[in-house]
N, C-alpha and C positions, 0 to 999 in steps of 0.2 A: 262645443264651439262658443266663443264669446257672443253675447247677445241672446243666448238661449237660456241663460240662468240669471236670476236676480237675487242678490243677497243683501241689498241695502236700498234705502230710500231717503230723500231729502225733503224736509218740510219746514215751513216758516211759522206754523201755529205757535202762538205764545211769544214770539220774538218781534212782534210788530213795533213795540215801543222802542226797541233797540235799533230797528231798521229805519225808523222815522221818529227820532226823538225830538223834543221841543226845540223850536227855532232859537230860543235864547241860549241853549246849550251849544248849538252849532256855532253861533256867533262868538262864543267864548273859545271855540276851537276844541270843544270836548269830544273825545274819541274813545272807542273801546278797542284796545289792542287784542284782547283775548277774553275768553270765559274760562273759569276754573270750577270744576265740580268739587264743592266743599264736602258734601256727603252724597251718597247714592241718590240720584234724581234731582238734587238741588244744586243750582249753578249760580255763580256770582260773576257779574260783568266787571272785569278789571279795567279801571278808567285811568286816563292820563291826568285827570283832575278830579277834585271832589264834586260830585253832582249836587244839585239842590236837594233839600230835604224832601221835596215832594216827588222826587224821581226815585223809583225803587230799582236798585241794581240786581235784585235777586229774581230768579226765574226757576220754576219747577218744570221739568220735562213732562209734557202732557201725554207722552207715549210710554212712560215708565222708565225702567232702568235695566241694566244687564241682568238677565235671569228671569225677567217678567215674560209672560206669554201673551200673544196677540192673536185674535182670529180675524181672518180676511173677509171683507165684504166684496162681492162681485155681482155683476148682472146675472139674474137668475129668474126662474119661475118654478112654482110648485106644480107637481104633476097630479092630475085628477083622474079618477077612473071614468068609465062611461056613464056612471050615475052622478057625475059631478061631485064626487066625494074625494077629499084629499087622501092621497096614498102614503104620505109621509116621505115621499121621494122628491128630489129636486133636479132641475136641469140647469146647466151653466153655459152662458154664451161663449166663454173662452174655449170650451172644448166641444161644444155641440156641433154636429155635422148636419147640414140640411136646414130646411125651413119648417117652421111649426105654425100650424093654423089653430085658431081658437074657434071652437064649435059652439053654436048656440043650443038651446034646449031641443030644437028640432033636428039637430045633427048637421045643420048647414054651417057654412063659414060665417062667423060673427062679424058684423060690420058696424063701425062707429057711426055716430050721428052725422059726421061730416062726409061719410061715404068711403072712408078708408078702412082697410081691413084691420081688425083688432089684433094687437100684438100681446103675446103672453109675457114678454120680458119685463122685469121690474128692475129699477135701479138698485145698486148695492146698498144705498142708504136705507132701503126698506127691508134689507135682509135680516131675519131673526137669527139669533145665535145658533139655534138648532139646525139651521140650513147651511151653516158654514162648513166647508169641507177641508179648509187649509188652516193649520195651527202653526204659529211661528214662535220662536223663542229669541228674545233680544240678546245679542252677544256683545254689543258695544254701542255706546251713545257718546257723541261729541258734538260740539258746536263749532262751525267754521264758516268762512265766506264761501259763497257758491262757486266763485271762480277759482277757488283753491282745489277743486276736484282734480284728481289725477286721471290719466288715461285709463288705468286699470279700474279705478272706481267708477268711471263713466261706463265702462263695459259691464260692471257688476250692477249698474242701475237698470240693466235689461234692455239697452238700446239694441236695435236690430242691425244685423250685418246683411247687406243686400248683395255683397259679392265677396268671395273668399278665395285666395290663391293658396292651395294646400302646400305648395312647394316652399313659398316664401312666408306663408302665414300672414300675408298682407290682406287688409280688409277695406271695403268701402262701406261706411256706416250711413244709415238712413238719414236723409234730410227731412225732418218732420214738417218743415215749412212747405215742402213740395216744390221749392224753387230750383232744385238741382237733382242730379241723379244720385247724389250721396256725398258724404264728407270723408276725406282721407283720415282725419283725426277724430277719435272717439269723443273727445271733449266737445268739439264743435257740434257733433250730432246730438249730444246730450243738451247743449245749450239751445239748439233748435227745438227740442222737445219741451224744454222749460218754457220757452217763449210761446209755444203752441198752447200750453196749459195755462200760463199766467198772463199772456199778452205780449205783443211784439215789444222788444227792447227790455223785457223784464230781467233777463239774465245779465245784461250790461249794468244793471243797478247793483249787482253783486251783494245781495242781502245775506245777513247771517241766517244760517239754516241748521236745523237739527240733522245730524247724520245718524240714521238708525240702521245698524247692521243686525242681521238676524239669520237664523238657520231654520229650515223647514222641519217641523217635527212630524206632522201628519198631513196626508192628503186622503180624503175620503175615509178618515178614521184609521188608516193603516200607518203604523210606525215606520218612519224613514230610517 
């Protein structure tokens, strides 16, 4: 079912200068119609006019190129035994069922200084490579405007279907702003997710984004 599978992501990293280029270039009416991949991983902004010498129209994809492999960071914690020694095993918030307590050296529930219960979960930014359970391979990279996303690509971004009619295959897609019960159009659902992550109105700015398509190679070390 759409919304249960993700095979692409959109990111702006490295494209900031093209999304917010100098005011004097804007006043000249300078625009970027498209980007061209000159060689694998290296892109050139095709301009409607010659930019100033101090503006670099070249950009290298920070995520790699087709054929490169990526490991996925996610919220996790390392599992310890009853002697507080690491077991080499990890638990992941995306698939864990139930609540996890952190125990102190006396076997009681560990409490923070502010009186709240300690949480074992760590942000994915702290995940070491050895803890990663998902390995991806990039299958395609391109640069496009955010609002150019197609309905199918919006679904492949992993948006959630909150209602599905199996007879007509109609969907109601999640409204990530929480302002409605859902969106009829997948693109609107994705834009609500973008605004939730980037700030209200961010999708309307229509930034240039990297479109990274990938396939899953392994989960928990098992070949897909």
